[in-house]
C-alpha positions as CSV (number, residue, x, y, z in Angstrom):
1,M,28.5,-17.6,-9.8
2,K,26.7,-14.1,-11.3
3,L,23.8,-12.4,-10.2
4,T,21.1,-11.7,-12.6
5,P,18.9,-8.2,-11.8
6,L,15.5,-8.7,-10.8
7,T,12.6,-8.7,-13.3
8,V,10.5,-6.7,-11.1
9,G,11.5,-4.9,-7.9
10,P,12.9,-4.7,-5.5
11,I,10.5,-3.5,-3.1
12,V,11.4,-2.9,0.5
13,G,8.0,-4.1,2.4
14,E,7.5,-4.1,6.1
15,T,10.3,-2.7,8.0
16,T,10.4,-2.5,11.6
17,P,13.0,-1.6,14.0
18,K,14.9,-5.0,13.7
19,R,13.7,-6.4,10.3
20,V,12.9,-5.7,6.6
21,R,11.3,-7.8,4.0
22,I,12.6,-7.3,0.2
23,W,10.5,-8.6,-2.4
24,G,11.4,-9.4,-6.2
25,R,10.7,-11.4,-9.0
26,G,13.2,-13.7,-10.7
27,D,12.6,-15.6,-14.2
28,T,11.8,-19.0,-15.5
29,E,14.4,-21.2,-17.7
30,I,14.0,-24.7,-19.1
31,L,17.1,-27.1,-19.7
32,G,16.2,-30.0,-21.7
33,G,12.6,-29.5,-21.2
34,I,12.6,-29.3,-17.2
35,P,12.1,-26.1,-15.6
36,R,14.9,-25.0,-13.6
37,R,14.9,-23.9,-9.9
38,C,15.4,-20.3,-9.3
39,F,16.5,-19.0,-6.3
40,G,17.0,-15.2,-4.7
41,A,20.4,-13.7,-3.2
42,L,20.5,-10.8,-1.1
43,R,23.6,-9.0,0.8
44,H,23.2,-5.7,3.2
45,R,25.2,-3.6,5.1
46,K,25.0,-0.5,7.2
47,V,25.7,2.7,4.8
48,G,29.1,3.4,5.1
49,S,30.4,0.1,6.3
50,S,32.9,-2.1,3.4
51,S,31.9,-5.4,4.8
52,W,28.7,-7.0,3.8
53,E,26.5,-9.4,5.9
54,K,26.0,-13.1,5.2
55,T,24.0,-13.3,1.9
56,R,20.4,-14.4,2.3
57,L,19.3,-17.2,-0.1
58,F,15.4,-17.3,-1.1
59,K,13.3,-19.1,-3.6
60,M,11.4,-17.7,-6.3
61,N,8.1,-19.5,-6.3
62,P,6.7,-20.7,-9.3
63,N,2.9,-20.6,-7.9
64,F,3.8,-16.8,-7.5
65,D,4.7,-15.8,-10.8
66,M,8.5,-16.5,-9.9
67,T,8.6,-14.0,-7.0
68,G,9.9,-14.2,-3.7
69,I,10.8,-12.6,-0.2
70,A,13.8,-12.1,1.4
71,I,13.4,-11.5,5.4
72,V,16.9,-9.7,6.8
73,D,16.8,-9.4,10.6
74,R,19.4,-8.5,13.6
75,L,19.2,-5.0,12.4
76,K,19.3,-1.9,14.2
77,S,16.9,0.7,14.7
78,E,16.8,4.1,12.9
79,T,19.8,2.7,11.0
80,S,20.1,2.9,7.2
81,Y,21.3,0.0,5.1
82,E,21.9,-0.9,1.6
83,Y,21.7,-4.1,-0.4
84,E,22.2,-6.1,-3.7
85,V,19.8,-8.5,-5.0
86,G,19.4,-10.7,-7.7
87,Y,18.7,-14.3,-8.8
88,F,20.3,-17.6,-10.2
89,F,19.0,-21.2,-11.3
90,S,19.9,-24.4,-10.0
91,E,19.1,-27.8,-10.2
92,A,19.3,-28.7,-6.8
93,E,16.4,-27.6,-4.1
94,L,17.7,-24.0,-2.0
95,D,19.5,-26.2,1.0
96,D,21.5,-27.9,-1.8
97,A,22.0,-24.8,-3.7
98,R,25.8,-24.6,-4.6
99,F,26.2,-20.5,-3.9
100,R,29.8,-19.4,-2.6
101,E,29.8,-15.9,-1.4
102,S,33.4,-15.8,-2.3
103,H,32.9,-16.7,-5.9
104,S,29.7,-14.8,-6.3
105,D,29.5,-11.8,-9.1
106,W,27.1,-9.3,-8.0
107,A,28.1,-6.6,-10.6
108,D,24.7,-6.7,-12.5
109,A,22.8,-7.2,-9.5
110,S,19.5,-4.8,-8.3
111,R,20.3,-2.5,-5.4
112,G,18.5,-0.4,-3.0
113,R,18.5,1.2,0.7
114,F,16.2,1.0,3.5
115,L,15.8,3.0,7.1
116,T,14.5,0.7,9.9
117,A,11.7,1.9,11.4
118,S,11.7,3.8,15.1
119,A,10.8,2.1,18.4
120,N,10.2,5.5,20.0
121,D,6.7,6.2,20.0
122,K,7.4,10.1,20.0
123,R,9.6,10.1,17.0
124,A,7.4,12.2,13.9
125,R,7.3,10.8,10.7
126,T,7.0,11.8,6.9
127,L,4.4,9.4,5.0
128,V,3.7,9.7,1.2
129,I,0.6,8.5,0.5
130,G,-1.7,8.2,-2.9
131,S,-3.8,5.7,-5.1
132,C,-4.9,5.1,-8.4
133,R,-2.3,5.0,-11.1
134,Y,-4.1,4.1,-14.7
135,L,-2.0,2.1,-17.2
136,L,-3.6,1.8,-20.3
137,R,-3.4,-1.6,-22.1
138,T,-5.6,-1.9,-25.4
139,F,-5.7,-5.0,-27.7
140,L,-2.6,-4.2,-29.1
141,G,-1.0,-5.0,-25.8
142,S,0.7,-2.8,-23.4
143,I,1.0,1.0,-23.7
144,F,3.9,2.2,-21.5
145,D,2.3,5.8,-20.7
146,S,5.0,7.6,-18.8
147,R,3.0,10.5,-17.5
148,G,1.8,8.6,-14.8
149,D,5.6,7.8,-13.6
150,K,6.7,11.1,-13.3
151,T,4.5,11.2,-10.3
152,F,6.9,8.9,-8.7
153,R,9.9,11.0,-9.9
154,S,8.7,13.9,-8.3
155,I,9.0,11.9,-5.1
156,N,12.2,10.5,-6.1
157,R,13.3,14.0,-6.5
158,Q,12.4,15.2,-2.9
159,I,14.6,12.3,-1.6
160,A,17.2,13.2,-3.9
161,D,16.8,16.8,-2.2
162,G,17.3,15.4,1.3
163,R,13.8,15.0,2.5
164,Q,13.4,11.6,4.0
165,I,10.2,9.6,3.6
166,H,9.7,6.4,6.1
167,Q,7.0,5.2,4.6
168,L,4.8,4.8,1.1
169,I,1.1,3.8,1.4
170,M,-0.7,2.8,-1.5
171,M,-4.3,2.6,-1.1
172,G,-5.8,0.9,-4.0
173,D,-6.2,0.8,-7.3
174,Q,-2.4,0.1,-8.0
175,I,-3.4,-1.1,-11.1
176,Y,-6.6,-1.2,-13.4
177,A,-7.2,-5.0,-14.4
178,D,-10.8,-3.7,-16.3
179,D,-9.6,-1.0,-18.1
180,L,-12.4,1.3,-17.6
181,N,-15.0,-2.0,-18.6
182,V,-14.7,-2.0,-21.7
183,F,-10.9,-2.6,-23.2
184,N,-9.8,-6.3,-23.1
185,P,-10.2,-6.7,-19.0
186,D,-8.2,-9.4,-17.3
187,K,-9.9,-12.9,-16.9
188,T,-6.8,-15.1,-16.1
189,V,-4.2,-15.2,-13.7
190,S,-1.4,-14.8,-16.5
191,Q,-3.1,-11.6,-17.4
192,F,-2.9,-9.9,-14.0
193,Y,0.5,-11.0,-13.7
194,K,1.5,-9.5,-16.7
195,R,-0.7,-6.4,-15.3
196,Y,1.0,-6.6,-12.3
197,R,4.6,-6.5,-14.1
198,D,3.9,-3.7,-16.4
199,A,2.7,-1.4,-13.8
200,F,5.6,-2.2,-11.2
201,S,8.7,-1.8,-13.7
202,Q,8.3,1.4,-14.6
203,R,11.5,3.2,-13.9
204,H,10.8,5.9,-11.1
205,L,8.2,3.4,-9.3
206,C,10.5,1.0,-8.9
207,S,13.5,3.5,-8.0
208,L,11.2,4.7,-5.1
209,M,10.1,1.0,-3.9
210,S,14.0,0.0,-3.8
211,Q,14.3,2.5,-0.9
212,V,11.0,3.6,0.9
213,P,9.0,0.9,2.9
214,T,5.7,0.2,1.0
215,Y,2.5,-0.5,2.3
216,M,0.0,-1.4,0.2
217,T,-4.3,-2.5,0.1
218,L,-6.4,-3.3,-2.9
219,D,-9.3,-1.2,-3.7
220,D,-12.0,-2.7,-7.0
221,H,-9.8,-2.1,-10.3
222,E,-7.5,-4.7,-8.5
223,I,-10.5,-7.0,-9.3
224,E,-13.1,-5.0,-11.7
225,N,-14.7,-1.9,-11.1
226,N,-17.1,-1.2,-8.3
227,W,-16.5,-5.0,-7.0
228,P,-18.7,-6.8,-5.8
229,S,-21.5,-4.7,-6.9
230,S,-22.2,-6.5,-10.3
231,A,-20.3,-9.8,-9.1
232,S,-21.9,-12.9,-10.3
233,D,-21.5,-16.7,-8.8
234,K,-19.3,-17.3,-11.6
235,D,-17.3,-14.7,-10.9
236,W,-16.8,-15.3,-7.0
237,K,-15.7,-18.5,-8.2
238,T,-13.1,-17.9,-10.8
239,L,-12.4,-14.0,-11.7
240,F,-11.9,-13.3,-7.6
241,P,-9.4,-16.1,-6.4
242,I,-7.3,-15.2,-9.5
243,A,-7.2,-11.7,-9.0
244,I,-6.4,-12.0,-5.1
245,H,-4.1,-14.8,-6.2
246,A,-2.2,-11.9,-8.2
247,F,-2.7,-9.6,-5.5
248,Q,-1.1,-11.6,-2.7
249,S,1.9,-12.1,-5.2
250,Y,2.6,-8.8,-5.8
251,Q,1.0,-6.4,-3.4
252,L,0.3,-8.5,0.1
253,A,3.8,-11.0,0.6
254,H,5.8,-8.3,1.3
255,S,3.4,-6.8,4.0
256,P,2.9,-7.9,7.6
257,C,0.0,-10.0,7.0
258,I,2.1,-13.3,6.4
259,P,3.7,-14.8,9.6
260,I,7.3,-15.3,9.4
261,R,8.7,-18.1,11.0
262,H,12.7,-19.6,11.3
263,G,13.6,-16.3,8.9
264,Q,10.7,-17.3,6.0
265,L,7.3,-16.8,5.2
266,D,4.8,-19.1,6.9
267,G,1.9,-20.0,5.5
268,T,-0.9,-18.3,3.5
269,P,-2.8,-15.3,4.5
270,K,-6.5,-15.7,5.6
271,K,-7.3,-12.1,5.8
272,L,-6.1,-9.2,3.9
273,W,-5.6,-6.4,6.6
274,Y,-2.9,-5.8,8.7
275,D,-1.4,-3.3,11.0
276,Y,2.0,-2.1,11.8
277,T,4.2,0.5,14.1
278,D,7.1,3.2,13.2
279,G,7.5,6.0,15.7
280,C,4.6,7.8,16.7
281,C,2.1,5.9,14.0
282,D,0.1,3.1,14.8
283,V,-0.9,2.0,11.2
284,F,-4.0,-0.1,10.8
285,V,-4.3,-1.1,6.8
286,T,-8.0,-2.0,6.4
287,D,-9.5,-4.6,3.8
288,S,-12.3,-2.0,2.8
289,R,-13.3,-4.3,-0.4
290,T,-13.1,-7.8,-0.5
291,E,-15.5,-8.7,2.7
292,R,-18.3,-6.6,1.5
293,F,-21.7,-7.9,2.4
294,L,-24.2,-6.1,0.3
295,S,-27.5,-6.3,1.7
296,P,-30.3,-3.9,1.1
297,T,-31.0,-3.3,4.7
298,S,-27.6,-3.4,6.5
299,P,-24.8,-3.4,4.2
300,E,-21.4,-4.2,6.0
301,M,-18.0,-2.7,4.8
302,I,-16.0,-5.0,6.6
303,N,-16.9,-8.2,8.4
304,E,-17.3,-8.8,12.1
305,Q,-13.6,-10.3,12.9
306,Q,-12.2,-7.3,11.3
307,M,-14.4,-4.8,13.0
308,R,-13.4,-6.2,16.2
309,A,-9.5,-5.9,15.6
310,L,-10.2,-2.4,14.3
311,K,-11.9,-1.7,17.3
312,A,-9.4,-3.1,19.4
313,W,-6.7,-1.7,18.0
314,L,-8.2,1.9,18.5
315,A,-8.7,1.4,21.8
316,D,-5.3,-0.4,23.1
317,G,-4.0,2.6,24.6
318,S,-0.7,3.1,22.9
319,G,-0.7,7.0,22.7
320,R,0.8,7.0,19.1
321,V,-1.4,8.2,16.5
322,K,-4.1,5.9,15.0
323,I,-3.7,5.9,11.3
324,V,-6.8,3.7,9.8
325,V,-5.8,3.2,6.0
326,T,-9.3,2.6,3.9
327,S,-9.4,2.6,0.4
328,V,-12.3,4.6,0.1
329,P,-13.0,7.7,2.1
330,F,-14.9,7.4,5.6
331,F,-15.4,11.1,5.3
332,P,-16.4,13.4,3.8
333,D,-19.3,12.0,1.5
334,P,-19.6,12.7,-1.9
335,T,-22.7,15.0,-2.7
336,S,-24.3,12.4,-5.2
337,G,-23.7,9.6,-7.3
338,E,-21.0,6.8,-5.7
339,G,-22.3,7.3,-1.8
340,D,-23.1,3.8,-1.9
341,D,-19.6,2.4,-2.5
342,K,-18.1,4.8,0.3
343,W,-18.5,4.6,3.9
344,A,-21.2,6.9,3.3
345,G,-23.2,3.9,2.0
346,F,-22.5,1.9,5.3
347,V,-23.9,4.0,7.5
348,S,-24.5,1.3,10.6
349,Q,-20.7,0.3,10.6
350,R,-19.7,3.9,10.6
351,K,-21.9,5.0,13.5
352,S,-20.6,2.2,15.6
353,L,-16.7,3.6,14.7
354,L,-17.6,6.9,15.1
355,T,-19.5,5.5,18.5
356,H,-16.7,3.3,19.4
357,I,-14.4,6.5,19.2
358,E,-16.3,9.2,21.5
359,R,-17.1,6.4,24.2
360,R,-13.5,5.6,24.5
361,K,-12.4,9.2,24.3
362,I,-9.6,7.8,21.6
363,R,-7.8,10.8,20.6
364,R,-5.2,10.9,17.8
365,V,-7.3,9.2,14.9
366,A,-6.7,9.7,11.0
367,F,-8.4,8.2,7.9
368,F,-6.2,7.8,4.8
369,S,-8.0,7.0,1.9
370,G,-7.9,7.4,-1.8
371,D,-10.4,6.0,-4.8
372,V,-12.4,9.4,-5.5
373,H,-9.6,11.1,-8.2
374,A,-9.6,14.2,-5.8
375,S,-7.3,15.2,-3.0
376,M,-8.2,17.3,0.4
377,S,-8.1,17.0,4.2
378,V,-10.9,18.0,6.4
379,E,-11.7,17.5,10.3
380,L,-14.6,15.7,12.3
381,T,-15.3,16.9,15.9
382,S,-17.3,14.8,18.1
383,P,-19.9,16.1,20.6
384,T,-17.3,16.0,23.2
385,G,-14.2,17.7,21.1
386,L,-12.4,14.6,20.0
387,K,-11.4,15.4,16.7
388,L,-10.8,13.0,13.5
389,I,-8.8,14.0,10.3
390,S,-9.6,12.7,6.9
391,V,-6.7,12.7,4.4
392,I,-7.8,11.6,0.8
393,S,-4.7,11.6,-1.9
394,S,-6.0,10.3,-5.5
395,P,-5.1,10.0,-8.2
396,F,-1.5,9.4,-8.9
397,F,-2.2,9.4,-12.7
398,W,-5.9,9.2,-14.2
399,P,-6.1,10.6,-17.9
400,Y,-9.7,11.9,-17.6
401,P,-11.7,14.6,-16.5
402,H,-11.2,14.8,-12.5
403,P,-14.2,15.6,-10.0
404,S,-14.0,19.1,-8.4
405,A,-15.0,20.6,-4.8
406,R,-18.8,20.6,-5.7
407,H,-19.0,16.6,-5.7
408,F,-17.8,16.3,-2.0
409,Q,-19.7,17.4,1.3
410,T,-16.8,19.2,3.1
411,K,-19.2,21.5,5.7
412,G,-21.9,20.3,8.0
413,T,-22.6,17.3,10.0
414,I,-22.5,13.2,10.2
415,D,-24.4,11.2,12.4
416,G,-22.5,9.1,14.5
417,G,-24.9,7.1,15.9
418,D,-25.2,7.0,19.9
419,G,-21.7,8.7,19.8
420,G,-23.7,12.1,18.7
421,I,-23.5,14.6,15.6
422,F,-20.4,15.2,14.7
423,R,-19.5,18.2,12.9
424,L,-16.7,18.9,9.3
425,S,-14.5,21.5,9.6
426,N,-11.1,23.3,8.5
427,A,-11.7,21.5,5.0
428,S,-8.8,22.3,2.8
429,R,-8.9,23.2,-0.9
430,V,-10.0,20.2,-3.0
431,I,-6.8,19.4,-5.5
432,N,-8.2,17.6,-8.8
433,D,-5.0,17.2,-10.5
434,D,-2.8,13.9,-10.7
435,N,-0.8,14.4,-7.2
436,F,0.9,12.6,-4.4
437,T,0.3,13.9,-0.7
438,V,3.0,14.1,1.9
439,V,1.9,13.8,5.7
440,D,3.9,14.8,8.4
441,V,2.9,12.9,11.2
442,S,3.8,14.1,15.0
443,P,2.0,13.1,18.4
444,Q,0.3,16.6,18.2
445,K,-0.6,17.0,14.6
446,L,-0.5,16.4,10.9
447,E,0.8,18.8,8.4
448,V,-0.7,17.7,4.8
449,T,0.8,19.0,1.6
450,V,-0.6,18.0,-2.0
451,Y,1.8,18.0,-5.0
452,E,0.7,17.7,-8.5
453,R,2.4,15.0,-10.6
454,K,5.1,17.1,-11.7
455,G,6.3,18.4,-8.1
456,K,4.3,21.7,-7.9
457,G,3.6,22.0,-3.9
458,H,0.1,23.2,-2.4
459,R,-0.2,25.0,0.4
460,T,0.2,23.1,3.5
461,R,-2.8,22.4,5.7
462,V,-2.1,21.9,9.5
463,H,-4.5,19.7,11.7
464,T,-3.8,19.5,15.3
465,F,-5.1,17.1,17.5
């Protein structure tokens, strides 16, 4: 049996010391007027080994645009593996599909590799973070603008030069479904699927995600600009479920959000936030967009369930660095214009989190975010000396003007409610070019380096805990 290369992917998703999820997309085929079943096949081995482990078969689901997840377990921590993955068609269900390893042809299969996570809570990690990659689509169809993909080419070059990247965290606006709210916004699930296929198939991004564990959250442009500020009842009933279904298919399915049972995904997600651990890093990836309650008197960024989970996670005493991924900045605030869309517009909940951190004396807390089309890092110090660090990285690519330093309040104070007044300090330069950020995380500090789209690096800013 000859394996066909994936039409989109592969994407290395959640990676633990013992397990990995690998995502991919097959295709459709009609035979005699009847759609054939499509299945994925994946085999893996330790880098340097000559023997492949037993092939894993998994379903490419037509309900999720022919995408599927291979679950590879029984792995060893901090170990490099390589894999091959492709798909085939069958008239039988998965349990009865005729797949003979001795007769399989992997010559055209997609390929990648991954490093399993570390179980050592002192082990330093190197993370690449960023957000906002615009890919223009006009009335004439898709225009594949290679400028945005050059950002990921620069990351791949660092890997080729020997840099180990342990995680890629994409913090929202992986697609722009609304095209600046003017040009042909997506309205149907097939349009959203096409948008994701275009965005995730570009050469250098595809190569990066095939070898680095990739974690994603959404922001507004996965639905529409500034969602849900202009949403009608009809939008909540039609546009929202369509956009979230496509988001689940392409961004959430390879995250830790969906439980695994007997080697397969089990059930459907009832929330879009999740957490995971790798080495010295505990990471909580928030849903900072779809749970918003825009009350004029007491707006909420996240609902009560997510707030309780976030506070419990912060205070669990793990001793690791606590990284909160939020698609919009927790701090610093904008000087004007769009503060209502950031945490600055949800003052009560921000005060609640700052009070919780101060009263529980929670150390080593960092917030990672995107959205604002500029990159920087800044510290926020509590009345008793607890230090919080904000790292903002955006955009991967935006072919229009970017904001400058005067658009951000990087000096002064922030009201922490019952936690007291917090002081801003040690702000980096604001980078307003297309970029990505490399964060080297250890239990004692963050080393933050912003690289421009074509690879030029800026001075590293060190933030100690």
